[in-house]
PDBQT receptor file of N, H, CA, C and O in Angstrom, charges set to zero:
ATOM      1  N   MET A   1       0.836  -1.180   0.000  1.00  0.00    +0.000 N 
ATOM      2  CA  MET A   1       0.000   0.000   0.000  1.00  0.00    +0.000 C 
ATOM      3  C   MET A   1       0.881   1.244   0.000  1.00  0.00    +0.000 C 
ATOM      4  O   MET A   1       1.805   1.370   0.804  1.00  0.00    +0.000 OA
ATOM      5  N   LYS A   2       0.581   2.146  -0.905  1.00  0.00    +0.000 N 
ATOM      6  H   LYS A   2      -0.170   2.043  -1.558  1.00  0.00    +0.000 HD
ATOM      7  CA  LYS A   2       1.360   3.366  -1.035  1.00  0.00    +0.000 C 
ATOM      8  C   LYS A   2       0.849   4.439  -0.071  1.00  0.00    +0.000 C 
ATOM      9  O   LYS A   2      -0.346   4.732  -0.025  1.00  0.00    +0.000 OA
ATOM     10  N   VAL A   3       1.759   5.006   0.681  1.00  0.00    +0.000 N 
ATOM     11  H   VAL A   3       2.730   4.768   0.643  1.00  0.00    +0.000 HD
ATOM     12  CA  VAL A   3       1.413   6.058   1.631  1.00  0.00    +0.000 C 
ATOM     13  C   VAL A   3       1.692   7.406   0.985  1.00  0.00    +0.000 C 
ATOM     14  O   VAL A   3       2.764   7.625   0.421  1.00  0.00    +0.000 OA
ATOM     15  N   THR A   4       0.736   8.291   1.071  1.00  0.00    +0.000 N 
ATOM     16  H   THR A   4      -0.135   8.112   1.529  1.00  0.00    +0.000 HD
ATOM     17  CA  THR A   4       0.915   9.632   0.510  1.00  0.00    +0.000 C 
ATOM     18  C   THR A   4       0.652  10.675   1.586  1.00  0.00    +0.000 C 
ATOM     19  O   THR A   4      -0.258  10.538   2.404  1.00  0.00    +0.000 OA
ATOM     20  N   ARG A   5       1.453  11.697   1.564  1.00  0.00    +0.000 N 
ATOM     21  H   ARG A   5       2.192  11.808   0.899  1.00  0.00    +0.000 HD
ATOM     22  CA  ARG A   5       1.276  12.798   2.510  1.00  0.00    +0.000 C 
ATOM     23  C   ARG A   5       0.853  14.079   1.791  1.00  0.00    +0.000 C 
ATOM     24  O   ARG A   5       0.802  15.155   2.388  1.00  0.00    +0.000 OA
ATOM     25  N   PHE A   6       0.551  13.943   0.495  1.00  0.00    +0.000 N 
ATOM     26  H   PHE A   6       0.592  13.069   0.010  1.00  0.00    +0.000 HD
ATOM     27  CA  PHE A   6       0.155  15.105  -0.291  1.00  0.00    +0.000 C 
ATOM     28  C   PHE A   6      -1.242  15.569   0.103  1.00  0.00    +0.000 C 
ATOM     29  O   PHE A   6      -2.141  14.761   0.337  1.00  0.00    +0.000 OA
ATOM     30  N   LYS A   7      -1.399  16.861   0.170  1.00  0.00    +0.000 N 
ATOM     31  H   LYS A   7      -0.669  17.517  -0.021  1.00  0.00    +0.000 HD
ATOM     32  CA  LYS A   7      -2.698  17.450   0.482  1.00  0.00    +0.000 C 
ATOM     33  C   LYS A   7      -3.269  18.006  -0.816  1.00  0.00    +0.000 C 
ATOM     34  O   LYS A   7      -2.999  19.148  -1.188  1.00  0.00    +0.000 OA
ATOM     35  N   ASN A   8      -4.062  17.185  -1.500  1.00  0.00    +0.000 N 
ATOM     36  H   ASN A   8      -4.281  16.257  -1.198  1.00  0.00    +0.000 HD
ATOM     37  CA  ASN A   8      -4.565  17.556  -2.816  1.00  0.00    +0.000 C 
ATOM     38  C   ASN A   8      -5.967  18.140  -2.789  1.00  0.00    +0.000 C 
ATOM     39  O   ASN A   8      -6.408  18.686  -3.800  1.00  0.00    +0.000 OA
ATOM     40  N   CYS A   9      -6.676  18.050  -1.692  1.00  0.00    +0.000 N 
ATOM     41  H   CYS A   9      -6.318  17.606  -0.871  1.00  0.00    +0.000 HD
ATOM     42  CA  CYS A   9      -8.014  18.623  -1.584  1.00  0.00    +0.000 C 
ATOM     43  C   CYS A   9      -7.884  20.032  -1.023  1.00  0.00    +0.000 C 
ATOM     44  O   CYS A   9      -6.985  20.318  -0.231  1.00  0.00    +0.000 OA
ATOM     45  N   TYR A  10      -8.797  20.912  -1.445  1.00  0.00    +0.000 N 
ATOM     46  H   TYR A  10      -9.526  20.680  -2.088  1.00  0.00    +0.000 HD
ATOM     47  CA  TYR A  10      -8.692  22.308  -1.040  1.00  0.00    +0.000 C 
ATOM     48  C   TYR A  10     -10.062  22.854  -0.675  1.00  0.00    +0.000 C 
ATOM     49  O   TYR A  10     -11.025  22.681  -1.423  1.00  0.00    +0.000 OA
ATOM     50  N   CYS A  11     -10.151  23.511   0.468  1.00  0.00    +0.000 N 
ATOM     51  H   CYS A  11      -9.369  23.652   1.075  1.00  0.00    +0.000 HD
ATOM     52  CA  CYS A  11     -11.368  24.178   0.906  1.00  0.00    +0.000 C 
ATOM     53  C   CYS A  11     -11.205  25.667   0.622  1.00  0.00    +0.000 C 
ATOM     54  O   CYS A  11     -10.363  26.333   1.225  1.00  0.00    +0.000 OA
ATOM     55  N   TYR A  12     -12.018  26.188  -0.305  1.00  0.00    +0.000 N 
ATOM     56  H   TYR A  12     -12.702  25.648  -0.795  1.00  0.00    +0.000 HD
ATOM     57  CA  TYR A  12     -11.944  27.594  -0.671  1.00  0.00    +0.000 C 
ATOM     58  C   TYR A  12     -12.490  28.489   0.436  1.00  0.00    +0.000 C 
ATOM     59  O   TYR A  12     -12.082  29.645   0.556  1.00  0.00    +0.000 OA
ATOM     60  N   THR A  13     -13.394  27.974   1.234  1.00  0.00    +0.000 N 
ATOM     61  H   THR A  13     -13.725  27.035   1.137  1.00  0.00    +0.000 HD
ATOM     62  CA  THR A  13     -13.980  28.751   2.323  1.00  0.00    +0.000 C 
ATOM     63  C   THR A  13     -12.933  29.075   3.385  1.00  0.00    +0.000 C 
ATOM     64  O   THR A  13     -12.855  30.207   3.863  1.00  0.00    +0.000 OA
ATOM     65  N   CYS A  14     -12.137  28.088   3.747  1.00  0.00    +0.000 N 
ATOM     66  H   CYS A  14     -12.199  27.168   3.358  1.00  0.00    +0.000 HD
ATOM     67  CA  CYS A  14     -11.103  28.269   4.768  1.00  0.00    +0.000 C 
ATOM     68  C   CYS A  14      -9.763  28.686   4.178  1.00  0.00    +0.000 C 
ATOM     69  O   CYS A  14      -8.939  29.291   4.863  1.00  0.00    +0.000 OA
ATOM     70  N   GLY A  15      -9.546  28.364   2.903  1.00  0.00    +0.000 N 
ATOM     71  H   GLY A  15     -10.216  27.873   2.345  1.00  0.00    +0.000 HD
ATOM     72  CA  GLY A  15      -8.264  28.654   2.281  1.00  0.00    +0.000 C 
ATOM     73  C   GLY A  15      -7.185  27.684   2.706  1.00  0.00    +0.000 C 
ATOM     74  O   GLY A  15      -6.017  28.060   2.802  1.00  0.00    +0.000 OA
ATOM     75  N   LYS A  16      -7.564  26.415   2.968  1.00  0.00    +0.000 N 
ATOM     76  H   LYS A  16      -8.513  26.109   2.890  1.00  0.00    +0.000 HD
ATOM     77  CA  LYS A  16      -6.610  25.412   3.439  1.00  0.00    +0.000 C 
ATOM     78  C   LYS A  16      -6.640  24.173   2.555  1.00  0.00    +0.000 C 
ATOM     79  O   LYS A  16      -7.659  23.839   1.950  1.00  0.00    +0.000 OA
ATOM     80  N   SER A  17      -5.496  23.504   2.497  1.00  0.00    +0.000 N 
ATOM     81  H   SER A  17      -4.668  23.776   2.988  1.00  0.00    +0.000 HD
ATOM     82  CA  SER A  17      -5.390  22.232   1.787  1.00  0.00    +0.000 C 
ATOM     83  C   SER A  17      -5.526  21.088   2.782  1.00  0.00    +0.000 C 
ATOM     84  O   SER A  17      -5.140  21.209   3.944  1.00  0.00    +0.000 OA
ATOM     85  N   PHE A  18      -6.088  19.960   2.301  1.00  0.00    +0.000 N 
ATOM     86  H   PHE A  18      -6.401  19.862   1.356  1.00  0.00    +0.000 HD
ATOM     87  CA  PHE A  18      -6.314  18.811   3.159  1.00  0.00    +0.000 C 
ATOM     88  C   PHE A  18      -5.934  17.524   2.442  1.00  0.00    +0.000 C 
ATOM     89  O   PHE A  18      -5.954  17.452   1.213  1.00  0.00    +0.000 OA
ATOM     90  N   HIS A  19      -5.590  16.519   3.220  1.00  0.00    +0.000 N 
ATOM     91  H   HIS A  19      -5.573  16.577   4.218  1.00  0.00    +0.000 HD
ATOM     92  CA  HIS A  19      -5.368  15.169   2.709  1.00  0.00    +0.000 C 
ATOM     93  C   HIS A  19      -6.726  14.594   2.322  1.00  0.00    +0.000 C 
ATOM     94  O   HIS A  19      -7.743  14.954   2.915  1.00  0.00    +0.000 OA
ATOM     95  N   TYR A  20      -6.750  13.711   1.339  1.00  0.00    +0.000 N 
ATOM     96  H   TYR A  20      -5.923  13.419   0.858  1.00  0.00    +0.000 HD
ATOM     97  CA  TYR A  20      -8.033  13.191   0.867  1.00  0.00    +0.000 C 
ATOM     98  C   TYR A  20      -8.779  12.387   1.923  1.00  0.00    +0.000 C 
ATOM     99  O   TYR A  20      -9.997  12.239   1.831  1.00  0.00    +0.000 OA
ATOM    100  N   LEU A  21      -8.078  11.867   2.920  1.00  0.00    +0.000 N 
ATOM    101  H   LEU A  21      -7.088  11.988   2.995  1.00  0.00    +0.000 HD
ATOM    102  CA  LEU A  21      -8.759  11.130   3.985  1.00  0.00    +0.000 C 
ATOM    103  C   LEU A  21      -9.333  12.053   5.058  1.00  0.00    +0.000 C 
ATOM    104  O   LEU A  21     -10.170  11.622   5.850  1.00  0.00    +0.000 OA
ATOM    105  N   GLY A  22      -8.907  13.295   5.098  1.00  0.00    +0.000 N 
ATOM    106  H   GLY A  22      -8.226  13.645   4.454  1.00  0.00    +0.000 HD
ATOM    107  CA  GLY A  22      -9.377  14.220   6.121  1.00  0.00    +0.000 C 
ATOM    108  C   GLY A  22     -10.396  15.228   5.633  1.00  0.00    +0.000 C 
ATOM    109  O   GLY A  22     -10.981  15.951   6.440  1.00  0.00    +0.000 OA
ATOM    110  N   ILE A  23     -10.619  15.293   4.335  1.00  0.00    +0.000 N 
ATOM    111  H   ILE A  23     -10.144  14.706   3.680  1.00  0.00    +0.000 HD
ATOM    112  CA  ILE A  23     -11.515  16.314   3.804  1.00  0.00    +0.000 C 
ATOM    113  C   ILE A  23     -12.971  16.051   4.176  1.00  0.00    +0.000 C 
ATOM    114  O   ILE A  23     -13.747  16.996   4.317  1.00  0.00    +0.000 OA
ATOM    115  N   ALA A  24     -13.354  14.798   4.336  1.00  0.00    +0.000 N 
ATOM    116  H   ALA A  24     -12.724  14.030   4.221  1.00  0.00    +0.000 HD
ATOM    117  CA  ALA A  24     -14.744  14.479   4.692  1.00  0.00    +0.000 C 
ATOM    118  C   ALA A  24     -15.083  15.015   6.086  1.00  0.00    +0.000 C 
ATOM    119  O   ALA A  24     -16.166  15.562   6.296  1.00  0.00    +0.000 OA
ATOM    120  N   ARG A  25     -14.165  14.860   7.028  1.00  0.00    +0.000 N 
ATOM    121  H   ARG A  25     -13.285  14.415   6.857  1.00  0.00    +0.000 HD
ATOM    122  CA  ARG A  25     -14.415  15.380   8.377  1.00  0.00    +0.000 C 
ATOM    123  C   ARG A  25     -14.430  16.907   8.367  1.00  0.00    +0.000 C 
ATOM    124  O   ARG A  25     -15.204  17.528   9.096  1.00  0.00    +0.000 OA
ATOM    125  N   HIS A  26     -13.590  17.501   7.555  1.00  0.00    +0.000 N 
ATOM    126  H   HIS A  26     -12.961  16.997   6.963  1.00  0.00    +0.000 HD
ATOM    127  CA  HIS A  26     -13.570  18.955   7.463  1.00  0.00    +0.000 C 
ATOM    128  C   HIS A  26     -14.897  19.471   6.901  1.00  0.00    +0.000 C 
ATOM    129  O   HIS A  26     -15.440  20.463   7.385  1.00  0.00    +0.000 OA
ATOM    130  N   ARG A  27     -15.409  18.790   5.879  1.00  0.00    +0.000 N 
ATOM    131  H   ARG A  27     -14.968  17.983   5.486  1.00  0.00    +0.000 HD
ATOM    132  CA  ARG A  27     -16.708  19.170   5.311  1.00  0.00    +0.000 C 
ATOM    133  C   ARG A  27     -17.810  19.005   6.351  1.00  0.00    +0.000 C 
ATOM    134  O   ARG A  27     -18.745  19.804   6.398  1.00  0.00    +0.000 OA
ATOM    135  N   ALA A  28     -17.706  17.978   7.179  1.00  0.00    +0.000 N 
ATOM    136  H   ALA A  28     -16.946  17.329   7.141  1.00  0.00    +0.000 HD
ATOM    137  CA  ALA A  28     -18.691  17.764   8.235  1.00  0.00    +0.000 C 
ATOM    138  C   ALA A  28     -18.646  18.893   9.269  1.00  0.00    +0.000 C 
ATOM    139  O   ALA A  28     -19.675  19.241   9.847  1.00  0.00    +0.000 OA
ATOM    140  N   LYS A  29     -17.485  19.453   9.500  1.00  0.00    +0.000 N 
ATOM    141  H   LYS A  29     -16.649  19.170   9.031  1.00  0.00    +0.000 HD
ATOM    142  CA  LYS A  29     -17.387  20.588  10.425  1.00  0.00    +0.000 C 
ATOM    143  C   LYS A  29     -18.152  21.796   9.890  1.00  0.00    +0.000 C 
ATOM    144  O   LYS A  29     -18.808  22.512  10.647  1.00  0.00    +0.000 OA
ATOM    145  N   HIS A  30     -18.061  22.017   8.574  1.00  0.00    +0.000 N 
ATOM    146  H   HIS A  30     -17.528  21.436   7.959  1.00  0.00    +0.000 HD
ATOM    147  CA  HIS A  30     -18.857  23.095   7.977  1.00  0.00    +0.000 C 
ATOM    148  C   HIS A  30     -20.348  22.787   8.104  1.00  0.00    +0.000 C 
ATOM    149  O   HIS A  30     -21.150  23.684   8.362  1.00  0.00    +0.000 OA
ATOM    150  N   ARG A  31     -20.715  21.527   7.923  1.00  0.00    +0.000 N 
ATOM    151  H   ARG A  31     -20.063  20.798   7.713  1.00  0.00    +0.000 HD
ATOM    152  CA  ARG A  31     -22.118  21.134   8.058  1.00  0.00    +0.000 C 
ATOM    153  C   ARG A  31     -22.600  21.343   9.491  1.00  0.00    +0.000 C 
ATOM    154  O   ARG A  31     -23.712  21.826   9.707  1.00  0.00    +0.000 OA
ATOM    155  N   ASP A  32     -21.777  20.986  10.462  1.00  0.00    +0.000 N 
ATOM    156  H   ASP A  32     -20.874  20.594  10.286  1.00  0.00    +0.000 HD
ATOM    157  CA  ASP A  32     -22.145  21.161  11.870  1.00  0.00    +0.000 C 
ATOM    158  C   ASP A  32     -22.323  22.632  12.233  1.00  0.00    +0.000 C 
ATOM    159  O   ASP A  32     -23.174  22.978  13.052  1.00  0.00    +0.000 OA
ATOM    160  N   LYS A  33     -21.519  23.489  11.624  1.00  0.00    +0.000 N 
ATOM    161  H   LYS A  33     -20.827  23.208  10.959  1.00  0.00    +0.000 HD
ATOM    162  CA  LYS A  33     -21.613  24.924  11.880  1.00  0.00    +0.000 C 
ATOM    163  C   LYS A  33     -22.646  25.612  10.989  1.00  0.00    +0.000 C 
ATOM    164  O   LYS A  33     -22.893  26.810  11.136  1.00  0.00    +0.000 OA
ATOM    165  N   ARG A  34     -23.253  24.859  10.062  1.00  0.00    +0.000 N 
ATOM    166  H   ARG A  34     -23.053  23.886   9.942  1.00  0.00    +0.000 HD
ATOM    167  CA  ARG A  34     -24.252  25.378   9.116  1.00  0.00    +0.000 C 
ATOM    168  C   ARG A  34     -23.665  26.464   8.221  1.00  0.00    +0.000 C 
ATOM    169  O   ARG A  34     -24.292  27.498   7.989  1.00  0.00    +0.000 OA
ATOM    170  N   GLN A  35     -22.439  26.216   7.714  1.00  0.00    +0.000 N 
ATOM    171  H   GLN A  35     -21.929  25.377   7.902  1.00  0.00    +0.000 HD
ATOM    172  CA  GLN A  35     -21.759  27.152   6.830  1.00  0.00    +0.000 C 
ATOM    173  C   GLN A  35     -21.731  26.593   5.414  1.00  0.00    +0.000 C 
ATOM    174  O   GLN A  35     -21.537  25.393   5.221  1.00  0.00    +0.000 OA
ATOM    175  N   ASN A  36     -21.923  27.447   4.439  1.00  0.00    +0.000 N 
ATOM    176  H   ASN A  36     -22.081  28.422   4.596  1.00  0.00    +0.000 HD
ATOM    177  CA  ASN A  36     -21.734  27.034   3.055  1.00  0.00    +0.000 C 
ATOM    178  C   ASN A  36     -20.239  26.869   2.809  1.00  0.00    +0.000 C 
ATOM    179  O   ASN A  36     -19.425  27.601   3.371  1.00  0.00    +0.000 OA
ATOM    180  N   CYS A  37     -19.882  25.898   1.962  1.00  0.00    +0.000 N 
ATOM    181  H   CYS A  37     -20.543  25.303   1.505  1.00  0.00    +0.000 HD
ATOM    182  CA  CYS A  37     -18.470  25.713   1.669  1.00  0.00    +0.000 C 
ATOM    183  C   CYS A  37     -18.281  25.245   0.228  1.00  0.00    +0.000 C 
ATOM    184  O   CYS A  37     -19.162  24.635  -0.377  1.00  0.00    +0.000 OA
ATOM    185  N   LYS A  38     -17.107  25.554  -0.291  1.00  0.00    +0.000 N 
ATOM    186  H   LYS A  38     -16.391  26.050   0.201  1.00  0.00    +0.000 HD
ATOM    187  CA  LYS A  38     -16.722  25.160  -1.637  1.00  0.00    +0.000 C 
ATOM    188  C   LYS A  38     -15.436  24.356  -1.509  1.00  0.00    +0.000 C 
ATOM    189  O   LYS A  38     -14.435  24.850  -0.989  1.00  0.00    +0.000 OA
ATOM    190  N   ILE A  39     -15.469  23.094  -1.992  1.00  0.00    +0.000 N 
ATOM    191  H   ILE A  39     -16.282  22.693  -2.413  1.00  0.00    +0.000 HD
ATOM    192  CA  ILE A  39     -14.339  22.187  -1.832  1.00  0.00    +0.000 C 
ATOM    193  C   ILE A  39     -13.959  21.589  -3.175  1.00  0.00    +0.000 C 
ATOM    194  O   ILE A  39     -14.814  21.160  -3.951  1.00  0.00    +0.000 OA
ATOM    195  N   SER A  40     -12.657  21.571  -3.432  1.00  0.00    +0.000 N 
ATOM    196  H   SER A  40     -11.963  21.919  -2.802  1.00  0.00    +0.000 HD
ATOM    197  CA  SER A  40     -12.106  20.937  -4.624  1.00  0.00    +0.000 C 
ATOM    198  C   SER A  40     -11.425  19.641  -4.188  1.00  0.00    +0.000 C 
ATOM    199  O   SER A  40     -10.598  19.643  -3.276  1.00  0.00    +0.000 OA
ATOM    200  N   TYR A  41     -11.777  18.542  -4.842  1.00  0.00    +0.000 N 
ATOM    201  H   TYR A  41     -12.449  18.541  -5.583  1.00  0.00    +0.000 HD
ATOM    202  CA  TYR A  41     -11.260  17.229  -4.474  1.00  0.00    +0.000 C 
ATOM    203  C   TYR A  41     -10.066  16.822  -5.327  1.00  0.00    +0.000 C 
ATOM    204  O   TYR A  41      -9.723  17.510  -6.289  1.00  0.00    +0.000 OA
ATOM    205  N   THR A  42      -9.438  15.718  -4.982  1.00  0.00    +0.000 N 
ATOM    206  H   THR A  42      -9.716  15.159  -4.200  1.00  0.00    +0.000 HD
ATOM    207  CA  THR A  42      -8.241  15.228  -5.644  1.00  0.00    +0.000 C 
ATOM    208  C   THR A  42      -8.439  15.016  -7.139  1.00  0.00    +0.000 C 
ATOM    209  O   THR A  42      -7.539  15.303  -7.929  1.00  0.00    +0.000 OA
ATOM    210  N   ASN A  43      -9.604  14.518  -7.534  1.00  0.00    +0.000 N 
ATOM    211  H   ASN A  43     -10.335  14.285  -6.893  1.00  0.00    +0.000 HD
ATOM    212  CA  ASN A  43      -9.847  14.218  -8.942  1.00  0.00    +0.000 C 
ATOM    213  C   ASN A  43     -10.164  15.468  -9.764  1.00  0.00    +0.000 C 
ATOM    214  O   ASN A  43     -10.378  15.363 -10.972  1.00  0.00    +0.000 OA
ATOM    215  N   GLY A  44     -10.199  16.643  -9.142  1.00  0.00    +0.000 N 
ATOM    216  H   GLY A  44     -10.025  16.729  -8.161  1.00  0.00    +0.000 HD
ATOM    217  CA  GLY A  44     -10.421  17.884  -9.849  1.00  0.00    +0.000 C 
ATOM    218  C   GLY A  44     -11.846  18.402  -9.780  1.00  0.00    +0.000 C 
ATOM    219  O   GLY A  44     -12.115  19.520 -10.216  1.00  0.00    +0.000 OA
ATOM    220  N   ASP A  45     -12.763  17.610  -9.239  1.00  0.00    +0.000 N 
ATOM    221  H   ASP A  45     -12.544  16.701  -8.885  1.00  0.00    +0.000 HD
ATOM    222  CA  ASP A  45     -14.147  18.051  -9.104  1.00  0.00    +0.000 C 
ATOM    223  C   ASP A  45     -14.259  19.079  -7.983  1.00  0.00    +0.000 C 
ATOM    224  O   ASP A  45     -13.645  18.935  -6.926  1.00  0.00    +0.000 OA
ATOM    225  N   THR A  46     -15.046  20.107  -8.229  1.00  0.00    +0.000 N 
ATOM    226  H   THR A  46     -15.545  20.224  -9.087  1.00  0.00    +0.000 HD
ATOM    227  CA  THR A  46     -15.287  21.147  -7.231  1.00  0.00    +0.000 C 
ATOM    228  C   THR A  46     -16.781  21.201  -6.948  1.00  0.00    +0.000 C 
ATOM    229  O   THR A  46     -17.596  21.275  -7.867  1.00  0.00    +0.000 OA
ATOM    230  N   TYR A  47     -17.129  21.163  -5.672  1.00  0.00    +0.000 N 
ATOM    231  H   TYR A  47     -16.467  21.103  -4.925  1.00  0.00    +0.000 HD
ATOM    232  CA  TYR A  47     -18.522  21.161  -5.254  1.00  0.00    +0.000 C 
ATOM    233  C   TYR A  47     -18.768  22.309  -4.288  1.00  0.00    +0.000 C 
ATOM    234  O   TYR A  47     -17.895  22.692  -3.509  1.00  0.00    +0.000 OA
ATOM    235  N   ILE A  48     -19.979  22.846  -4.360  1.00  0.00    +0.000 N 
ATOM    236  H   ILE A  48     -20.688  22.535  -4.993  1.00  0.00    +0.000 HD
ATOM    237  CA  ILE A  48     -20.425  23.858  -3.407  1.00  0.00    +0.000 C 
ATOM    238  C   ILE A  48     -21.517  23.205  -2.559  1.00  0.00    +0.000 C 
ATOM    239  O   ILE A  48     -22.527  22.735  -3.083  1.00  0.00    +0.000 OA
ATOM    240  N   PHE A  49     -21.302  23.185  -1.265  1.00  0.00    +0.000 N 
ATOM    241  H   PHE A  49     -20.482  23.567  -0.840  1.00  0.00    +0.000 HD
ATOM    242  CA  PHE A  49     -22.249  22.586  -0.336  1.00  0.00    +0.000 C 
ATOM    243  C   PHE A  49     -23.002  23.696   0.366  1.00  0.00    +0.000 C 
ATOM    244  O   PHE A  49     -22.400  24.565   0.997  1.00  0.00    +0.000 OA
ATOM    245  N   ASP A  50     -24.320  23.664   0.257  1.00  0.00    +0.000 N 
ATOM    246  H   ASP A  50     -24.809  22.958  -0.256  1.00  0.00    +0.000 HD
ATOM    247  CA  ASP A  50     -25.163  24.709   0.817  1.00  0.00    +0.000 C 
ATOM    248  C   ASP A  50     -25.782  24.202   2.116  1.00  0.00    +0.000 C 
ATOM    249  O   ASP A  50     -26.871  23.628   2.122  1.00  0.00    +0.000 OA
ATOM    250  N   TYR A  51     -25.072  24.423   3.204  1.00  0.00    +0.000 N 
ATOM    251  H   TYR A  51     -24.188  24.889   3.200  1.00  0.00    +0.000 HD
ATOM    252  CA  TYR A  51     -25.544  23.963   4.508  1.00  0.00    +0.000 C 
ATOM    253  C   TYR A  51     -26.296  25.039   5.273  1.00  0.00    +0.000 C 
ATOM    254  O   TYR A  51     -26.872  24.746   6.320  1.00  0.00    +0.000 OA
ATOM    255  N   ALA A  52     -26.309  26.266   4.789  1.00  0.00    +0.000 N 
ATOM    256  H   ALA A  52     -25.841  26.504   3.938  1.00  0.00    +0.000 HD
ATOM    257  CA  ALA A  52     -27.009  27.347   5.482  1.00  0.00    +0.000 C 
ATOM    258  C   ALA A  52     -28.515  27.113   5.479  1.00  0.00    +0.000 C 
ATOM    259  O   ALA A  52     -29.208  27.548   6.399  1.00  0.00    +0.000 OA
ATOM    260  N   GLU A  53     -29.028  26.434   4.459  1.00  0.00    +0.000 N 
ATOM    261  H   GLU A  53     -28.465  26.081   3.712  1.00  0.00    +0.000 HD
ATOM    262  CA  GLU A  53     -30.459  26.143   4.400  1.00  0.00    +0.000 C 
ATOM    263  C   GLU A  53     -30.891  25.176   5.497  1.00  0.00    +0.000 C 
ATOM    264  O   GLU A  53     -32.057  25.162   5.890  1.00  0.00    +0.000 OA
ATOM    265  N   LEU A  54     -29.965  24.374   5.988  1.00  0.00    +0.000 N 
ATOM    266  H   LEU A  54     -29.017  24.385   5.669  1.00  0.00    +0.000 HD
ATOM    267  CA  LEU A  54     -30.287  23.400   7.024  1.00  0.00    +0.000 C 
ATOM    268  C   LEU A  54     -30.514  24.047   8.382  1.00  0.00    +0.000 C 
ATOM    269  O   LEU A  54     -31.042  23.411   9.294  1.00  0.00    +0.000 OA
ATOM    270  N   LYS A  55     -30.122  25.300   8.521  1.00  0.00    +0.000 N 
ATOM    271  H   LYS A  55     -29.693  25.818   7.780  1.00  0.00    +0.000 HD
ATOM    272  CA  LYS A  55     -30.164  25.971   9.814  1.00  0.00    +0.000 C 
ATOM    273  C   LYS A  55     -31.559  25.922  10.439  1.00  0.00    +0.000 C 
ATOM    274  O   LYS A  55     -31.684  25.584  11.616  1.00  0.00    +0.000 OA
ATOM    275  N   ASN A  56     -32.591  26.246   9.697  1.00  0.00    +0.000 N 
ATOM    276  H   ASN A  56     -32.490  26.520   8.741  1.00  0.00    +0.000 HD
ATOM    277  CA  ASN A  56     -33.937  26.275  10.253  1.00  0.00    +0.000 C 
ATOM    278  C   ASN A  56     -34.609  24.904  10.210  1.00  0.00    +0.000 C 
ATOM    279  O   ASN A  56     -35.369  24.567  11.118  1.00  0.00    +0.000 OA
ATOM    280  N   ASP A  57     -34.348  24.119   9.190  1.00  0.00    +0.000 N 
ATOM    281  H   ASP A  57     -33.730  24.392   8.453  1.00  0.00    +0.000 HD
ATOM    282  CA  ASP A  57     -35.028  22.845   9.008  1.00  0.00    +0.000 C 
ATOM    283  C   ASP A  57     -34.717  21.839  10.105  1.00  0.00    +0.000 C 
ATOM    284  O   ASP A  57     -35.638  21.258  10.678  1.00  0.00    +0.000 OA
ATOM    285  N   THR A  58     -33.442  21.619  10.412  1.00  0.00    +0.000 N 
ATOM    286  H   THR A  58     -32.694  22.091   9.946  1.00  0.00    +0.000 HD
ATOM    287  CA  THR A  58     -33.086  20.573  11.370  1.00  0.00    +0.000 C 
ATOM    288  C   THR A  58     -33.444  20.955  12.795  1.00  0.00    +0.000 C 
ATOM    289  O   THR A  58     -33.811  20.083  13.583  1.00  0.00    +0.000 OA
ATOM    290  N   LYS A  59     -33.350  22.214  13.148  1.00  0.00    +0.000 N 
ATOM    291  H   LYS A  59     -33.052  22.922  12.508  1.00  0.00    +0.000 HD
ATOM    292  CA  LYS A  59     -33.700  22.616  14.513  1.00  0.00    +0.000 C 
ATOM    293  C   LYS A  59     -35.199  22.438  14.761  1.00  0.00    +0.000 C 
ATOM    294  O   LYS A  59     -35.598  22.047  15.858  1.00  0.00    +0.000 OA
ATOM    295  N   ASN A  60     -36.022  22.716  13.768  1.00  0.00    +0.000 N 
ATOM    296  H   ASN A  60     -35.698  23.034  12.877  1.00  0.00    +0.000 HD
ATOM    297  CA  ASN A  60     -37.456  22.528  13.923  1.00  0.00    +0.000 C 
ATOM    298  C   ASN A  60     -37.835  21.060  13.993  1.00  0.00    +0.000 C 
ATOM    299  O   ASN A  60     -38.749  20.692  14.731  1.00  0.00    +0.000 OA
ATOM    300  N   ASN A  61     -37.153  20.225  13.242  1.00  0.00    +0.000 N 
ATOM    301  H   ASN A  61     -36.411  20.524  12.642  1.00  0.00    +0.000 HD
ATOM    302  CA  ASN A  61     -37.448  18.799  13.258  1.00  0.00    +0.000 C 
ATOM    303  C   ASN A  61     -37.007  18.132  14.553  1.00  0.00    +0.000 C 
ATOM    304  O   ASN A  61     -37.631  17.163  14.985  1.00  0.00    +0.000 OA
ATOM    305  N   ARG A  62     -35.959  18.622  15.173  1.00  0.00    +0.000 N 
ATOM    306  H   ARG A  62     -35.452  19.410  14.822  1.00  0.00    +0.000 HD
ATOM    307  CA  ARG A  62     -35.470  18.033  16.422  1.00  0.00    +0.000 C 
ATOM    308  C   ARG A  62     -36.408  18.296  17.584  1.00  0.00    +0.000 C 
ATOM    309  O   ARG A  62     -36.536  17.464  18.482  1.00  0.00    +0.000 OA
ATOM    310  N   SER A  63     -37.063  19.445  17.571  1.00  0.00    +0.000 N 
ATOM    311  H   SER A  63     -36.959  20.121  16.841  1.00  0.00    +0.000 HD
ATOM    312  CA  SER A  63     -37.921  19.802  18.704  1.00  0.00    +0.000 C 
ATOM    313  C   SER A  63     -39.266  19.078  18.666  1.00  0.00    +0.000 C 
ATOM    314  O   SER A  63     -39.984  19.086  19.665  1.00  0.00    +0.000 OA
ATOM    315  N   LYS A  64     -39.623  18.463  17.563  1.00  0.00    +0.000 N 
ATOM    316  H   LYS A  64     -39.040  18.457  16.750  1.00  0.00    +0.000 HD
ATOM    317  CA  LYS A  64     -40.907  17.778  17.455  1.00  0.00    +0.000 C 
ATOM    318  C   LYS A  64     -40.868  16.403  18.041  1.00  0.00    +0.000 C 
ATOM    319  O   LYS A  64     -41.877  15.697  18.027  1.00  0.00    +0.000 OA
TER     320      LYS A  64
């Protein structure tokens, strides 16, 4: 198994590079904080995650 220490994923919101195994947890931190984020992955795909919309929906569903 080849070990790599390259940080090929990039979060445009934070301006930081991440290892491909750590980017999922970083994205989850944005989700937990209900922040929108834009992330570029190792394969070159860039996604925008809109977590700000979840702010009202999940809090209302939890209280029911």
